[in-house]
N, C-alpha and C positions, 0 to 999 in steps of 0.2 A: 818566500812562503806566502804571501800575500797574493800574487798572481798564481799559485796552484790550488788556493781558495775560491778566488774566483773562476778560474776555470772549472773547478768543481762543481760551484753553483751553476754556471750555464749549461752544462752538462747535466746536472740533475733537473734543472728547469725543462731543457729540451727532452730527457728522457719522460720526465713524468707528463708533459703535454701529449707525447704518443702513448702513453699507456693510459689515457683518460677517457678510452672507450670509444668516442665517437670520432671518426673521422670523414670530413667533408670530402665528397666525391670529384668534386668541380676543382680541387686544388685549391681549395680556399685557406688553408692555414690555420691560423689561429682566430678566426672569424667564428662567430656565435651560429651553431646550426641552425638555429630560427632565420639567418640572413641566408642559407644556402638552399639551392634547388633541391638537392637530393645529398642525403648524407648515410653512410653506414653505421650500423651498431653493433660493434667489434664486442660488446659486452653478453650479446645473444648467440643463441646456438648456431649451428651448421645446417644449413647456409646462413650466413650473418645476412640478416634483413637490411635493406634499403630502403630509407624512408624518403617522399618526396611528398614537395606541396602538390595538391591535387590541380591547382590553377596552372600551373607549369609542368606537370606532367599527367595530364588525365588518365584514368585506369580504362582499360579495355576488359571485354568481355568477349567469352569464347562461345562458340554454338559448336557444340558436338552432336553427329550421329552415329551411333553404334547398332542401328535396326538395319536390317537388309532390303528395307525401302527407303527410299526417296520421301521427303518431308516438305512442307509449306511450313515455317515458324515465322512466328510473329514475336519480337523481344520489345518489351516495353519497360521503361525507366520514370517510375512516378515518385514525384516529390510532393508534399502538400498536395494531396489529390488531384494534381495536374499532370500528366503526362509530358515531361522534358526532352524524351527521347523514343522514339520509335522506328523500329526496321523491320520488314518483311523481306522475308530471303525464301529460295528454296535450297535445299541442301539435300546431295547426290547420297544414294544408299550406301552403307559400310560395306566394304568387303572383306579384306584380311585386316585392315585398320579402320579405325573410327574414321570419318570423313569430318574436316574441322573447317569452321570459319570466323573468322576473329573481326569483330564489330569494334572499330578504335574510337577512344577517346569518348565513353558513353558519361561520365558524370564530369562536371565543370567547375564544381564547387562542394565545400563541407555541405553535410546534412544528413537528414534521415531520408530513405530511398527505399522503395518498394521495385525489387526487378523482377517482373513478371515475364514467364515463356510460355508461349500458346502453341500447340502443334496440329495442323491441320483444321484450323478453327474450333476444336472440340477440347482435348486433353490442355491442362495446364497448371502451372505450378508457380509459386512465386517465394521471393527470399527477400527478408528486409535487414537492411544495414544500415548502420549511423557510422557517418564518416568525419572524420575530425579533419584538419586543415592539412593533415600530413595522412599517407597512406603506406602500407607495406608494399611495395614492387616486388611482384613476382613474375619476371619476364614479361611484363604489362598486363598480362590478362589476371584480373581480379576474381570475375565470375565466370561461371558456366550453365549454360541451359544445355542439358545432355537429354538425347534420346537414348532412352537405355536398349538392351537388345530385343526387350520383349515390346517396343513401342511406347514405354511410359516416357512421361517428361519430367525431370528434375531439375530445379535451379538450385544451386549452391554457390558457396564461397570456394576457391581454389586455394587449399590449404599449402602453408609452405612444407617443404621437403624436410 
């Protein structure tokens, strides 16, 4: 009888650990999620979000052209009134599908940022984002500088589906 109770307790502890809601994505087992590079939160909707440390997995930014003309785009990331990331790209015109270009690792640490997109040195938009140590990963791309069908520019956060 004592072995049955012990076996029951071991199974109960193992099952309760699996149902705890947070599952380290790198096989960390019982370690604290704050020690993991990335972890998934199974208590949240569909799709299940993955949270990563910014300094271990910096987020990316998508530049997307839905307009039927090519454009020159300047993307800047500003923190504390200083430009910490700047990229100038030429993006081809859209045909059947939007033209896309990914800028990788645009933010390296937590803080409050302004993400600014300027098209053809004229039209511009910006988005302010405050990031904690961890962020929600959505295929790596977190923000979009989008040139719309009518040639306007919109900067926004990419929402989880």
